[in-house]
Phi, psi and omega in degrees: 000311183303317183296317178297317177301314182297315182295318183292319181296317177300316183293321177294322179294312183296321182294318179294321175298318175299315180295316180296319177298313177301315175302317179295321181293314176302318180299313179301316177299316181292323181298315179299314182295319181297317182295319178298316179297322179293318180294318178298315179294318177299316181298315180299316179295326178293323178293320178294319174303320179292319174302318178294316177300318178299313179301317181294322176295317178294326174296318176302310180300317179298316178300318177298315179298315179298317179297315178300314181294325183293320178295318179296315178298315178299317176299316176300319178297323176292321176294320180292324177295318181294320180292316177300317179302311180296323175296319179294318179295317177301315180299316179291321180298317178296317174300322180291324177294317180291323176295317179295323177293319177293323177297320179296317179296313180301318178293321178295318175294319176301318181297323180286317182281314185258124180283000000 
């Protein structure tokens, strides 16, 4: 009986040791996988961060270009406004001269026709 008990305890001890070894191996593998996963995730996050920084720089450049174009457009519109204003003033001045000339003719005709 004692021999069977000793064999059983020895077998149980060996089984426990094998299970402990297997569990430790699994734990080590998971830890390694977890560390690799973290490193991979960290690397991907770094690349995403670089992409975001690059995109941010491109957005800033686009904003600067848009601002520059906005300034040019405003300048062009101001030039057009000034030219149109000058044309309208010239047109009114020309009309005023013609109107004054017509009024003078009407007065001259009235003097001839009406005594």
